[in-house]
N, CA and C atoms as a LAMMPS dump frame, in Angstrom:
ITEM: TIMESTEP
0
ITEM: NUMBER OF ATOMS
192
ITEM: BOX BOUNDS ff ff ff
-5.0000000000000000e+02 5.0000000000000000e+02
-5.0000000000000000e+02 5.0000000000000000e+02
-5.0000000000000000e+02 5.0000000000000000e+02
ITEM: ATOMS id mol type element x y z
1 1 1 N -171.831 -68.324 201.274
2 1 2 C -172.895 -67.642 201.929
3 1 3 C -174.536 -68.26 202.565
4 2 1 N -174.435 -68.224 203.554
5 2 2 C -175.316 -68.907 204.647
6 2 3 C -176.675 -68.754 204.228
7 3 1 N -177.416 -69.431 204.297
8 3 2 C -179.002 -68.958 203.881
9 3 3 C -180.252 -69.336 205.9
10 4 1 N -180.4 -68.27 205.509
11 4 2 C -181.121 -67.174 207.145
12 4 3 C -181.45 -68.209 207.47
13 5 1 N -181.834 -69.061 208.411
14 5 2 C -182.752 -69.504 208.559
15 5 3 C -184.396 -69.739 208.466
16 6 1 N -185.466 -70.375 208.59
17 6 2 C -186.459 -70.038 208.37
18 6 3 C -187.168 -70.678 209.503
19 7 1 N -188.535 -69.731 209.975
20 7 2 C -189.662 -70.201 211.217
21 7 3 C -190.399 -70.936 210.971
22 8 1 N -190.432 -71.43 211.656
23 8 2 C -191.543 -73.019 211.413
24 8 3 C -192.332 -73.446 212.948
25 9 1 N -193.28 -73.906 212.305
26 9 2 C -194.649 -74.316 213.935
27 9 3 C -194.929 -75.437 214.047
28 10 1 N -194.703 -75.679 215.55
29 10 2 C -194.244 -77.164 215.015
30 10 3 C -195.806 -77.778 216.296
31 11 1 N -196.745 -78.098 216.401
32 11 2 C -198.124 -78.957 216.754
33 11 3 C -197.987 -79.845 217.183
34 12 1 N -197.886 -80.097 218.672
35 12 2 C -197.602 -81.818 218.843
36 12 3 C -198.627 -82.85 219.707
37 13 1 N -199.517 -82.69 219.21
38 13 2 C -200.879 -83.718 219.831
39 13 3 C -200.429 -84.775 220.339
40 14 1 N -201.518 -84.874 222.173
41 14 2 C -202.394 -85.525 222.617
42 14 3 C -202.419 -87.183 221.9
43 15 1 N -202.035 -88.476 222.862
44 15 2 C -203.033 -89.919 222.837
45 15 3 C -204.669 -89.308 222.273
46 16 1 N -204.942 -88.854 222.331
47 16 2 C -206.718 -88.277 222.03
48 16 3 C -206.672 -87.991 220.854
49 17 1 N -205.045 -86.491 220.641
50 17 2 C -204.91 -85.235 220.157
51 17 3 C -206.434 -84.581 220.217
52 18 1 N -206.442 -84.114 221.319
53 18 2 C -207.214 -83.016 221.656
54 18 3 C -206.55 -82.25 222.162
55 19 1 N -205.565 -82.462 222.299
56 19 2 C -204.64 -81.243 223.136
57 19 3 C -203.336 -81.032 222.222
58 20 1 N -202.897 -79.55 222.014
59 20 2 C -201.839 -79.989 221.304
60 20 3 C -201.353 -78.719 222.168
61 21 1 N -200.297 -78.968 221.701
62 21 2 C -199.493 -77.545 221.87
63 21 3 C -198.679 -77.661 220.889
64 22 1 N -198.077 -75.447 220.901
65 22 2 C -198.017 -74.662 219.672
66 22 3 C -195.938 -74.254 220.04
67 23 1 N -195.522 -74.374 219.361
68 23 2 C -193.387 -74.227 219.306
69 23 3 C -193.628 -73.754 218.208
70 24 1 N -191.502 -72.615 218.034
71 24 2 C -191.732 -72.6 216.522
72 24 3 C -189.833 -72.445 217.077
73 25 1 N -189.685 -73.266 216.326
74 25 2 C -188.185 -73.352 215.496
75 25 3 C -187.536 -72.933 214.108
76 26 1 N -186.255 -73.126 214.665
77 26 2 C -185.605 -71.916 213.548
78 26 3 C -184.565 -73.17 213.371
79 27 1 N -184.915 -73.442 211.031
80 27 2 C -184.223 -74.144 210.699
81 27 3 C -183.916 -73.454 209.146
82 28 1 N -182.589 -74.506 208.562
83 28 2 C -182.329 -74.037 207.422
84 28 3 C -182.649 -74.509 206.34
85 29 1 N -183.585 -75.266 206.506
86 29 2 C -184.337 -75.963 205.532
87 29 3 C -185.527 -77.398 206.44
88 30 1 N -186.354 -77.304 204.884
89 30 2 C -187.34 -78.864 205.954
90 30 3 C -186.7 -79.809 206.368
91 31 1 N -185.847 -80.289 206.074
92 31 2 C -185.374 -81.695 206.559
93 31 3 C -184.434 -81.085 208.218
94 32 1 N -184.461 -79.925 208.382
95 32 2 C -183.555 -80.149 210.083
96 32 3 C -185.181 -79.28 210.43
97 33 1 N -185.911 -78.951 210.381
98 33 2 C -187.251 -78.58 210.863
99 33 3 C -188.234 -80.042 211.492
100 34 1 N -187.956 -81.765 210.392
101 34 2 C -188.865 -82.426 210.834
102 34 3 C -187.536 -83.328 211.4
103 35 1 N -186.507 -82.948 211.8
104 35 2 C -185.55 -83.489 212.717
105 35 3 C -185.849 -82.989 213.275
106 36 1 N -185.332 -81.807 214.214
107 36 2 C -185.654 -81.452 215.413
108 36 3 C -187.477 -81.937 215.81
109 37 1 N -188.417 -81.543 214.445
110 37 2 C -189.081 -81.695 215.585
111 37 3 C -189.261 -83.623 216.06
112 38 1 N -189.451 -84.747 215.385
113 38 2 C -188.918 -86.204 216.021
114 38 3 C -188.781 -86.003 216.834
115 39 1 N -188.193 -85.382 217.881
116 39 2 C -187.507 -85.647 219.21
117 39 3 C -189.31 -85.331 220.354
118 40 1 N -190.379 -84.754 219.363
119 40 2 C -191.847 -84.576 220.141
120 40 3 C -191.94 -85.653 220.937
121 41 1 N -192.453 -85.727 222.224
122 41 2 C -192.892 -87.413 222.113
123 41 3 C -194.775 -87.045 222.707
124 42 1 N -195.099 -86.465 221.533
125 42 2 C -196.21 -86.701 221.076
126 42 3 C -197.005 -87.003 220.512
127 43 1 N -198.227 -87.649 220.102
128 43 2 C -198.659 -89.043 219.595
129 43 3 C -198.02 -88.084 217.411
130 44 1 N -198.727 -87.254 217.37
131 44 2 C -198.444 -86.148 216.432
132 44 3 C -198.248 -85.581 216.422
133 45 1 N -197.332 -84.773 215.404
134 45 2 C -197.234 -83.291 214.769
135 45 3 C -197.173 -82.839 213.975
136 46 1 N -197.665 -81.478 213.786
137 46 2 C -197.827 -81.253 211.286
138 46 3 C -196.298 -80.235 212.598
139 47 1 N -195.76 -79.817 210.752
140 47 2 C -194.97 -79.061 210.748
141 47 3 C -195.094 -77.72 210.114
142 48 1 N -195.352 -76.885 210.144
143 48 2 C -195.918 -76.065 209.395
144 48 3 C -194.886 -74.522 209.338
145 49 1 N -194.339 -74.471 207.733
146 49 2 C -194.386 -72.938 206.951
147 49 3 C -194.951 -71.967 206.402
148 50 1 N -194.749 -71.189 207.869
149 50 2 C -195.892 -70.011 207.042
150 50 3 C -197.309 -70.972 207.258
151 51 1 N -198.464 -70.995 205.899
152 51 2 C -199.071 -71.275 205.299
153 51 3 C -199.262 -72.261 204.804
154 52 1 N -197.923 -73.197 204.325
155 52 2 C -197.796 -74.298 204.298
156 52 3 C -196.99 -75.13 204.757
157 53 1 N -198.094 -76.721 205.141
158 53 2 C -198.558 -77.707 205.931
159 53 3 C -197.053 -78.499 205.362
160 54 1 N -195.539 -79.071 205.932
161 54 2 C -194.287 -79.135 205.389
162 54 3 C -194.207 -80.763 206.205
163 55 1 N -194.642 -81.557 206.909
164 55 2 C -194.637 -82.671 207.396
165 55 3 C -195.418 -83.048 208.451
166 56 1 N -196.353 -83.778 208.663
167 56 2 C -196.928 -84.853 209.875
168 56 3 C -196.435 -86.265 209.851
169 57 1 N -196.324 -86.3 211.702
170 57 2 C -194.941 -87.345 211.405
171 57 3 C -196.03 -87.762 213.031
172 58 1 N -196.624 -89.082 212.747
173 58 2 C -196.97 -90.017 213.498
174 58 3 C -195.864 -90.658 214.598
175 59 1 N -196.346 -91.11 215.747
176 59 2 C -195.601 -91.762 216.967
177 59 3 C -195.309 -92.852 216.016
178 60 1 N -195.606 -94.056 215.683
179 60 2 C -195.166 -94.575 214.79
180 60 3 C -194.187 -94.469 214.503
181 61 1 N -193.914 -93.186 213.212
182 61 2 C -192.147 -92.565 212.074
183 61 3 C -191.534 -92.396 213.609
184 62 1 N -192.114 -92.312 214.326
185 62 2 C -190.178 -91.722 215.657
186 62 3 C -189.983 -92.848 215.704
187 63 1 N -190.489 -93.978 216.733
188 63 2 C -190.382 -94.627 217.154
189 63 3 C -189.631 -95.886 215.714
190 64 1 N -190.084 -95.666 214.888
191 64 2 C -189.813 -97.163 213.879
192 64 3 C -187.641 -96.623 213.982
């Protein structure tokens, strides 16, 4: 039996962290949501599931 996907929100900040874009993604688990967010070209991304902060991804981590 497969697990239904969860809905995550991804907030991506620009270099100055003054502008933010938001998007919704579906993922089976946190690790999949993080992998999908790592393609974001922003300086910083936050991944949320409901009120829970799943991860914060800095640009340096994505470039490594």
